[in-house]
LUMKE-720162 format. One record per residue (C-alpha): chain; residue number from 1; x, y, z. Coordinates in nm, 3 decimals, always signed. Layout:
<pts>
<pt c="A" k="NUM" east="X" north="Y" up="Z"/>
...
</pts>
This chain:
<pts>
<pt c="A" k="1" east="+1.675" north="-2.017" up="+0.178"/>
<pt c="A" k="2" east="+1.751" north="-1.718" up="-0.038"/>
<pt c="A" k="3" east="+1.665" north="-1.360" up="+0.030"/>
<pt c="A" k="4" east="+1.671" north="-1.122" up="+0.322"/>
<pt c="A" k="5" east="+1.423" north="-1.203" up="+0.599"/>
<pt c="A" k="6" east="+1.166" north="-0.949" up="+0.714"/>
<pt c="A" k="7" east="+1.345" north="-0.693" up="+0.928"/>
<pt c="A" k="8" east="+1.288" north="-0.734" up="+1.299"/>
<pt c="A" k="9" east="+1.298" north="-0.355" up="+1.337"/>
<pt c="A" k="10" east="+1.005" north="-0.295" up="+1.102"/>
<pt c="A" k="11" east="+0.641" north="-0.381" up="+1.144"/>
<pt c="A" k="12" east="+0.465" north="-0.258" up="+0.827"/>
<pt c="A" k="13" east="+0.121" north="-0.373" up="+0.944"/>
<pt c="A" k="14" east="+0.148" north="-0.253" up="+1.304"/>
<pt c="A" k="15" east="-0.061" north="+0.063" up="+1.256"/>
<pt c="A" k="16" east="-0.342" north="-0.086" up="+1.049"/>
<pt c="A" k="17" east="-0.679" north="-0.016" up="+1.213"/>
<pt c="A" k="18" east="-0.893" north="-0.186" up="+0.951"/>
<pt c="A" k="19" east="-0.869" north="-0.362" up="+0.618"/>
<pt c="A" k="20" east="-1.083" north="-0.493" up="+0.333"/>
<pt c="A" k="21" east="-1.055" north="-0.767" up="+0.073"/>
<pt c="A" k="22" east="-1.196" north="-0.701" up="-0.274"/>
<pt c="A" k="23" east="-1.120" north="-0.919" up="-0.575"/>
<pt c="A" k="24" east="-1.336" north="-0.765" up="-0.847"/>
<pt c="A" k="25" east="-1.288" north="-0.468" up="-1.081"/>
<pt c="A" k="26" east="-1.313" north="-0.126" up="-0.914"/>
<pt c="A" k="27" east="-1.512" north="+0.180" up="-1.015"/>
<pt c="A" k="28" east="-1.455" north="+0.543" up="-0.913"/>
<pt c="A" k="29" east="-1.664" north="+0.514" up="-0.598"/>
<pt c="A" k="30" east="-1.484" north="+0.199" up="-0.486"/>
<pt c="A" k="31" east="-1.143" north="+0.351" up="-0.549"/>
<pt c="A" k="32" east="-1.241" north="+0.653" up="-0.343"/>
<pt c="A" k="33" east="-1.383" north="+0.444" up="-0.057"/>
<pt c="A" k="34" east="-1.070" north="+0.229" up="-0.046"/>
<pt c="A" k="35" east="-0.896" north="+0.531" up="+0.107"/>
<pt c="A" k="36" east="-1.097" north="+0.470" up="+0.425"/>
<pt c="A" k="37" east="-0.899" north="+0.154" up="+0.501"/>
<pt c="A" k="38" east="-0.552" north="+0.102" up="+0.637"/>
<pt c="A" k="39" east="-0.498" north="-0.193" up="+0.403"/>
<pt c="A" k="40" east="-0.682" north="-0.323" up="+0.098"/>
<pt c="A" k="41" east="-0.613" north="-0.661" up="-0.062"/>
<pt c="A" k="42" east="-0.694" north="-0.659" up="-0.433"/>
<pt c="A" k="43" east="-0.673" north="-0.875" up="-0.744"/>
<pt c="A" k="44" east="-0.406" north="-0.663" up="-0.919"/>
<pt c="A" k="45" east="-0.486" north="-0.780" up="-1.273"/>
<pt c="A" k="46" east="-0.788" north="-0.546" up="-1.258"/>
<pt c="A" k="47" east="-0.587" north="-0.235" up="-1.159"/>
<pt c="A" k="48" east="-0.350" north="+0.009" up="-1.323"/>
<pt c="A" k="49" east="-0.047" north="+0.163" up="-1.161"/>
<pt c="A" k="50" east="-0.229" north="+0.497" up="-1.155"/>
<pt c="A" k="51" east="-0.525" north="+0.347" up="-0.969"/>
<pt c="A" k="52" east="-0.297" north="+0.190" up="-0.710"/>
<pt c="A" k="53" east="-0.123" north="+0.523" up="-0.658"/>
<pt c="A" k="54" east="-0.461" north="+0.695" up="-0.619"/>
<pt c="A" k="55" east="-0.563" north="+0.452" up="-0.342"/>
<pt c="A" k="56" east="-0.232" north="+0.507" up="-0.163"/>
<pt c="A" k="57" east="-0.262" north="+0.886" up="-0.148"/>
<pt c="A" k="58" east="-0.451" north="+0.874" up="+0.180"/>
<pt c="A" k="59" east="-0.200" north="+0.633" up="+0.334"/>
<pt c="A" k="60" east="-0.379" north="+0.311" up="+0.242"/>
<pt c="A" k="61" east="-0.146" north="+0.016" up="+0.184"/>
<pt c="A" k="62" east="-0.228" north="-0.198" up="-0.120"/>
<pt c="A" k="63" east="-0.155" north="-0.570" up="-0.126"/>
<pt c="A" k="64" east="-0.183" north="-0.769" up="-0.449"/>
<pt c="A" k="65" east="-0.328" north="-1.119" up="-0.455"/>
<pt c="A" k="66" east="-0.128" north="-1.421" up="-0.568"/>
<pt c="A" k="67" east="-0.273" north="-1.772" up="-0.552"/>
<pt c="A" k="68" east="+0.039" north="-1.945" up="-0.429"/>
<pt c="A" k="69" east="-0.056" north="-2.313" up="-0.403"/>
<pt c="A" k="70" east="-0.329" north="-2.339" up="-0.665"/>
<pt c="A" k="71" east="-0.366" north="-2.265" up="-1.034"/>
<pt c="A" k="72" east="-0.700" north="-2.105" up="-1.122"/>
<pt c="A" k="73" east="-0.859" north="-2.205" up="-1.451"/>
<pt c="A" k="74" east="-1.014" north="-1.858" up="-1.488"/>
<pt c="A" k="75" east="-0.674" north="-1.689" up="-1.500"/>
<pt c="A" k="76" east="-0.600" north="-1.812" up="-1.852"/>
<pt c="A" k="77" east="-0.296" north="-1.589" up="-1.903"/>
<pt c="A" k="78" east="-0.128" north="-1.747" up="-1.602"/>
<pt c="A" k="79" east="-0.268" north="-2.098" up="-1.635"/>
<pt c="A" k="80" east="-0.139" north="-2.148" up="-1.989"/>
<pt c="A" k="81" east="+0.218" north="-2.092" up="-1.867"/>
<pt c="A" k="82" east="+0.204" north="-2.404" up="-1.649"/>
<pt c="A" k="83" east="+0.377" north="-2.725" up="-1.747"/>
<pt c="A" k="84" east="+0.261" north="-3.065" up="-1.627"/>
<pt c="A" k="85" east="+0.552" north="-3.084" up="-1.383"/>
<pt c="A" k="86" east="+0.422" north="-2.770" up="-1.208"/>
<pt c="A" k="87" east="+0.108" north="-2.949" up="-1.087"/>
<pt c="A" k="88" east="+0.125" north="-3.157" up="-0.772"/>
<pt c="A" k="89" east="+0.042" north="-3.520" up="-0.851"/>
<pt c="A" k="90" east="-0.099" north="-3.773" up="-0.611"/>
<pt c="A" k="91" east="-0.117" north="-4.131" up="-0.739"/>
<pt c="A" k="92" east="-0.010" north="-3.993" up="-1.078"/>
<pt c="A" k="93" east="-0.309" north="-3.758" up="-1.099"/>
<pt c="A" k="94" east="-0.355" north="-3.386" up="-1.044"/>
<pt c="A" k="95" east="-0.538" north="-3.272" up="-0.729"/>
<pt c="A" k="96" east="-0.847" north="-3.076" up="-0.839"/>
<pt c="A" k="97" east="-1.060" north="-2.841" up="-0.627"/>
<pt c="A" k="98" east="-1.400" north="-2.844" up="-0.791"/>
<pt c="A" k="99" east="-1.538" north="-2.560" up="-0.576"/>
<pt c="A" k="100" east="-1.269" north="-2.320" up="-0.696"/>
<pt c="A" k="101" east="-1.196" north="-2.477" up="-1.035"/>
<pt c="A" k="102" east="-0.828" north="-2.491" up="-0.949"/>
<pt c="A" k="103" east="-0.543" north="-2.741" up="-0.915"/>
<pt c="A" k="104" east="-0.295" north="-2.799" up="-0.635"/>
<pt c="A" k="105" east="+0.055" north="-2.691" up="-0.741"/>
<pt c="A" k="106" east="+0.404" north="-2.816" up="-0.660"/>
<pt c="A" k="107" east="+0.590" north="-2.532" up="-0.491"/>
<pt c="A" k="108" east="+0.907" north="-2.742" up="-0.501"/>
<pt c="A" k="109" east="+0.913" north="-2.706" up="-0.880"/>
<pt c="A" k="110" east="+1.150" north="-2.422" up="-0.978"/>
<pt c="A" k="111" east="+0.964" north="-2.350" up="-1.303"/>
<pt c="A" k="112" east="+0.642" north="-2.290" up="-1.111"/>
<pt c="A" k="113" east="+0.811" north="-2.060" up="-0.860"/>
<pt c="A" k="114" east="+0.952" north="-1.858" up="-1.149"/>
<pt c="A" k="115" east="+0.605" north="-1.818" up="-1.300"/>
<pt c="A" k="116" east="+0.479" north="-1.685" up="-0.968"/>
<pt c="A" k="117" east="+0.778" north="-1.453" up="-0.934"/>
<pt c="A" k="118" east="+0.714" north="-1.310" up="-1.279"/>
<pt c="A" k="119" east="+0.354" north="-1.246" up="-1.173"/>
<pt c="A" k="120" east="+0.469" north="-1.070" up="-0.855"/>
<pt c="A" k="121" east="+0.699" north="-0.851" up="-1.061"/>
<pt c="A" k="122" east="+0.444" north="-0.772" up="-1.333"/>
<pt c="A" k="123" east="+0.122" north="-0.735" up="-1.135"/>
<pt c="A" k="124" east="+0.242" north="-0.618" up="-0.793"/>
<pt c="A" k="125" east="+0.586" north="-0.458" up="-0.804"/>
<pt c="A" k="126" east="+0.539" north="-0.285" up="-1.141"/>
<pt c="A" k="127" east="+0.205" north="-0.141" up="-1.029"/>
<pt c="A" k="128" east="+0.352" north="+0.005" up="-0.712"/>
<pt c="A" k="129" east="+0.174" north="-0.215" up="-0.457"/>
<pt c="A" k="130" east="+0.302" north="-0.221" up="-0.100"/>
<pt c="A" k="131" east="+0.297" north="-0.596" up="-0.061"/>
<pt c="A" k="132" east="+0.195" north="-0.944" up="-0.167"/>
<pt c="A" k="133" east="-0.095" north="-1.146" up="-0.033"/>
<pt c="A" k="134" east="-0.011" north="-1.513" up="-0.080"/>
<pt c="A" k="135" east="-0.335" north="-1.709" up="-0.073"/>
<pt c="A" k="136" east="-0.370" north="-2.087" up="-0.016"/>
<pt c="A" k="137" east="-0.043" north="-2.126" up="+0.177"/>
<pt c="A" k="138" east="-0.252" north="-2.333" up="+0.417"/>
<pt c="A" k="139" east="-0.281" north="-2.603" up="+0.150"/>
<pt c="A" k="140" east="+0.068" north="-2.713" up="+0.250"/>
<pt c="A" k="141" east="-0.047" north="-2.810" up="+0.599"/>
<pt c="A" k="142" east="-0.384" north="-2.944" up="+0.485"/>
<pt c="A" k="143" east="-0.267" north="-3.154" up="+0.191"/>
<pt c="A" k="144" east="+0.065" north="-3.288" up="+0.313"/>
<pt c="A" k="145" east="+0.029" north="-3.337" up="+0.688"/>
<pt c="A" k="146" east="+0.038" north="-3.717" up="+0.646"/>
<pt c="A" k="147" east="+0.354" north="-3.714" up="+0.435"/>
<pt c="A" k="148" east="+0.636" north="-3.560" up="+0.641"/>
<pt c="A" k="149" east="+0.892" north="-3.560" up="+0.359"/>
<pt c="A" k="150" east="+0.660" north="-3.384" up="+0.114"/>
<pt c="A" k="151" east="+0.543" north="-3.147" up="+0.389"/>
<pt c="A" k="152" east="+0.902" north="-3.045" up="+0.460"/>
<pt c="A" k="153" east="+0.980" north="-3.003" up="+0.088"/>
<pt c="A" k="154" east="+0.677" north="-2.782" up="+0.024"/>
<pt c="A" k="155" east="+0.742" north="-2.569" up="+0.332"/>
<pt c="A" k="156" east="+1.107" north="-2.521" up="+0.240"/>
<pt c="A" k="157" east="+1.010" north="-2.432" up="-0.117"/>
<pt c="A" k="158" east="+0.753" north="-2.178" up="+0.003"/>
<pt c="A" k="159" east="+1.014" north="-2.017" up="+0.228"/>
<pt c="A" k="160" east="+1.256" north="-2.009" up="-0.066"/>
<pt c="A" k="161" east="+0.994" north="-1.839" up="-0.281"/>
<pt c="A" k="162" east="+0.923" north="-1.580" up="-0.013"/>
<pt c="A" k="163" east="+1.295" north="-1.523" up="+0.028"/>
<pt c="A" k="164" east="+1.324" north="-1.464" up="-0.346"/>
<pt c="A" k="165" east="+1.049" north="-1.201" up="-0.325"/>
<pt c="A" k="166" east="+1.237" north="-1.024" up="-0.045"/>
<pt c="A" k="167" east="+1.562" north="-1.048" up="-0.242"/>
<pt c="A" k="168" east="+1.422" north="-0.916" up="-0.570"/>
<pt c="A" k="169" east="+1.167" north="-0.670" up="-0.429"/>
<pt c="A" k="170" east="+1.280" north="-0.591" up="-0.072"/>
<pt c="A" k="171" east="+1.022" north="-0.315" up="-0.033"/>
<pt c="A" k="172" east="+0.731" north="-0.560" up="-0.063"/>
<pt c="A" k="173" east="+0.575" north="-0.690" up="+0.256"/>
<pt c="A" k="174" east="+0.417" north="-1.037" up="+0.262"/>
<pt c="A" k="175" east="+0.090" north="-1.163" up="+0.409"/>
<pt c="A" k="176" east="+0.021" north="-1.537" up="+0.394"/>
<pt c="A" k="177" east="-0.322" north="-1.698" up="+0.424"/>
<pt c="A" k="178" east="-0.352" north="-1.981" up="+0.678"/>
<pt c="A" k="179" east="-0.066" north="-2.230" up="+0.711"/>
<pt c="A" k="180" east="-0.013" north="-2.167" up="+1.084"/>
<pt c="A" k="181" east="+0.232" north="-2.455" up="+1.130"/>
<pt c="A" k="182" east="+0.414" north="-2.363" up="+0.808"/>
<pt c="A" k="183" east="+0.448" north="-2.012" up="+0.949"/>
<pt c="A" k="184" east="+0.577" north="-2.118" up="+1.289"/>
<pt c="A" k="185" east="+0.825" north="-2.372" up="+1.152"/>
<pt c="A" k="186" east="+0.946" north="-2.224" up="+0.826"/>
<pt c="A" k="187" east="+0.812" north="-1.902" up="+0.676"/>
<pt c="A" k="188" east="+0.807" north="-1.669" up="+0.979"/>
<pt c="A" k="189" east="+1.136" north="-1.492" up="+0.886"/>
<pt c="A" k="190" east="+0.978" north="-1.359" up="+0.566"/>
<pt c="A" k="191" east="+0.618" north="-1.291" up="+0.665"/>
<pt c="A" k="192" east="+0.474" north="-0.963" up="+0.791"/>
<pt c="A" k="193" east="+0.116" north="-1.079" up="+0.840"/>
<pt c="A" k="194" east="-0.097" north="-1.393" up="+0.846"/>
<pt c="A" k="195" east="-0.468" north="-1.420" up="+0.770"/>
<pt c="A" k="196" east="-0.712" north="-1.646" up="+0.952"/>
<pt c="A" k="197" east="-1.029" north="-1.693" up="+0.747"/>
<pt c="A" k="198" east="-1.329" north="-1.852" up="+0.918"/>
<pt c="A" k="199" east="-1.272" north="-1.669" up="+1.245"/>
<pt c="A" k="200" east="-1.627" north="-1.700" up="+1.383"/>
<pt c="A" k="201" east="-1.669" north="-1.655" up="+1.757"/>
<pt c="A" k="202" east="-1.876" north="-1.969" up="+1.824"/>
<pt c="A" k="203" east="-1.624" north="-2.186" up="+1.638"/>
<pt c="A" k="204" east="-1.314" north="-2.027" up="+1.791"/>
<pt c="A" k="205" east="-1.375" north="-1.926" up="+2.151"/>
<pt c="A" k="206" east="-1.433" north="-2.274" up="+2.294"/>
<pt c="A" k="207" east="-1.221" north="-2.480" up="+2.058"/>
<pt c="A" k="208" east="-0.897" north="-2.621" up="+2.201"/>
<pt c="A" k="209" east="-0.718" north="-2.637" up="+1.864"/>
<pt c="A" k="210" east="-0.810" north="-2.276" up="+1.787"/>
<pt c="A" k="211" east="-0.697" north="-2.160" up="+2.130"/>
<pt c="A" k="212" east="-0.360" north="-2.326" up="+2.081"/>
<pt c="A" k="213" east="-0.319" north="-2.154" up="+1.744"/>
<pt c="A" k="214" east="-0.418" north="-1.816" up="+1.890"/>
<pt c="A" k="215" east="-0.158" north="-1.851" up="+2.165"/>
<pt c="A" k="216" east="+0.110" north="-1.946" up="+1.913"/>
<pt c="A" k="217" east="+0.022" north="-1.659" up="+1.679"/>
<pt c="A" k="218" east="+0.036" north="-1.408" up="+1.963"/>
<pt c="A" k="219" east="+0.387" north="-1.529" up="+2.047"/>
<pt c="A" k="220" east="+0.492" north="-1.503" up="+1.682"/>
<pt c="A" k="221" east="+0.350" north="-1.151" up="+1.663"/>
<pt c="A" k="222" east="+0.546" north="-1.044" up="+1.969"/>
<pt c="A" k="223" east="+0.872" north="-1.211" up="+1.871"/>
<pt c="A" k="224" east="+0.873" north="-1.160" up="+1.494"/>
<pt c="A" k="225" east="+0.635" north="-0.865" up="+1.452"/>
<pt c="A" k="226" east="+0.382" north="-1.061" up="+1.247"/>
<pt c="A" k="227" east="+0.036" north="-0.903" up="+1.239"/>
<pt c="A" k="228" east="-0.269" north="-1.132" up="+1.255"/>
<pt c="A" k="229" east="-0.564" north="-1.054" up="+1.027"/>
<pt c="A" k="230" east="-0.893" north="-1.238" up="+1.085"/>
<pt c="A" k="231" east="-1.204" north="-1.278" up="+0.867"/>
<pt c="A" k="232" east="-1.558" north="-1.379" up="+0.961"/>
<pt c="A" k="233" east="-1.864" north="-1.455" up="+0.749"/>
<pt c="A" k="234" east="-2.115" north="-1.455" up="+1.035"/>
<pt c="A" k="235" east="-2.147" north="-1.342" up="+1.398"/>
<pt c="A" k="236" east="-1.995" north="-1.008" up="+1.308"/>
<pt c="A" k="237" east="-2.008" north="-0.828" up="+1.642"/>
<pt c="A" k="238" east="-1.901" north="-1.123" up="+1.854"/>
<pt c="A" k="239" east="-1.625" north="-1.228" up="+1.613"/>
<pt c="A" k="240" east="-1.486" north="-0.876" up="+1.578"/>
<pt c="A" k="241" east="-1.493" north="-0.817" up="+1.951"/>
<pt c="A" k="242" east="-1.315" north="-1.145" up="+2.019"/>
<pt c="A" k="243" east="-1.052" north="-1.090" up="+1.748"/>
<pt c="A" k="244" east="-0.977" north="-0.741" up="+1.873"/>
<pt c="A" k="245" east="-0.951" north="-0.868" up="+2.233"/>
<pt c="A" k="246" east="-0.661" north="-1.082" up="+2.109"/>
<pt c="A" k="247" east="-0.499" north="-0.783" up="+1.938"/>
<pt c="A" k="248" east="-0.595" north="-0.907" up="+1.589"/>
<pt c="A" k="249" east="-0.726" north="-0.689" up="+1.304"/>
<pt c="A" k="250" east="-1.070" north="-0.809" up="+1.190"/>
<pt c="A" k="251" east="-1.272" north="-0.792" up="+0.868"/>
<pt c="A" k="252" east="-1.630" north="-0.913" up="+0.827"/>
<pt c="A" k="253" east="-1.732" north="-1.040" up="+0.484"/>
<pt c="A" k="254" east="-2.079" north="-1.202" up="+0.475"/>
<pt c="A" k="255" east="-2.110" north="-1.198" up="+0.094"/>
<pt c="A" k="256" east="-1.761" north="-1.294" up="-0.018"/>
<pt c="A" k="257" east="-1.482" north="-1.086" up="-0.165"/>
<pt c="A" k="258" east="-1.635" north="-0.987" up="-0.498"/>
<pt c="A" k="259" east="-1.893" north="-0.748" up="-0.353"/>
<pt c="A" k="260" east="-1.791" north="-0.408" up="-0.227"/>
</pts>
């Protein structure tokens, strides 16, 4: 794996008290209110370097969104760069997510990783963001759990991609979304934070699988200084209270990420 791992002496997300995810275009009021958060995760194609700098003046850290394991049809500028070999094929067909209008990608394909790296450089590094939010990393565990060889290949390729980010842009921190087993087996040296969407109290507190993952994440946080960010869509008070009791940083989003 290329690149310098995340430093064990630094913990860029350790002091975050709150955070917010917002994937739409900002206005002046939104830009001003972003300063009330320790971290904001944005869709960087909608922002200028000057706007990012404005948000950061109050100490807010800005993370730019990258859809790591899927290609979105809406992002035409990025989608048109893909070659057929960049898409993951199962039984000689692409894997399509109708809900998101996106396709599963092959992280083991070097051409695809280069496209993503160019996007990190252009949309995140060049605009002065503090880090990268890699969405859909959890697709590796979800899609390939029944194929150990492919699972290993995709995990190793994701770690290689993260290492390349650290090598080319060492100042950028990395948050990955889901992929708990990928984190614990492969990507933990490069990751500064992991997000757990769907962190609702009634679904988490009494679930054995969830409790095992919480215990593992707490160990990873202690050993490798990886912050845990949780998101709920319902049961706000109970979910926040439970997340914070575990030492996690919580965000409640009942209407999705495109409404401020």
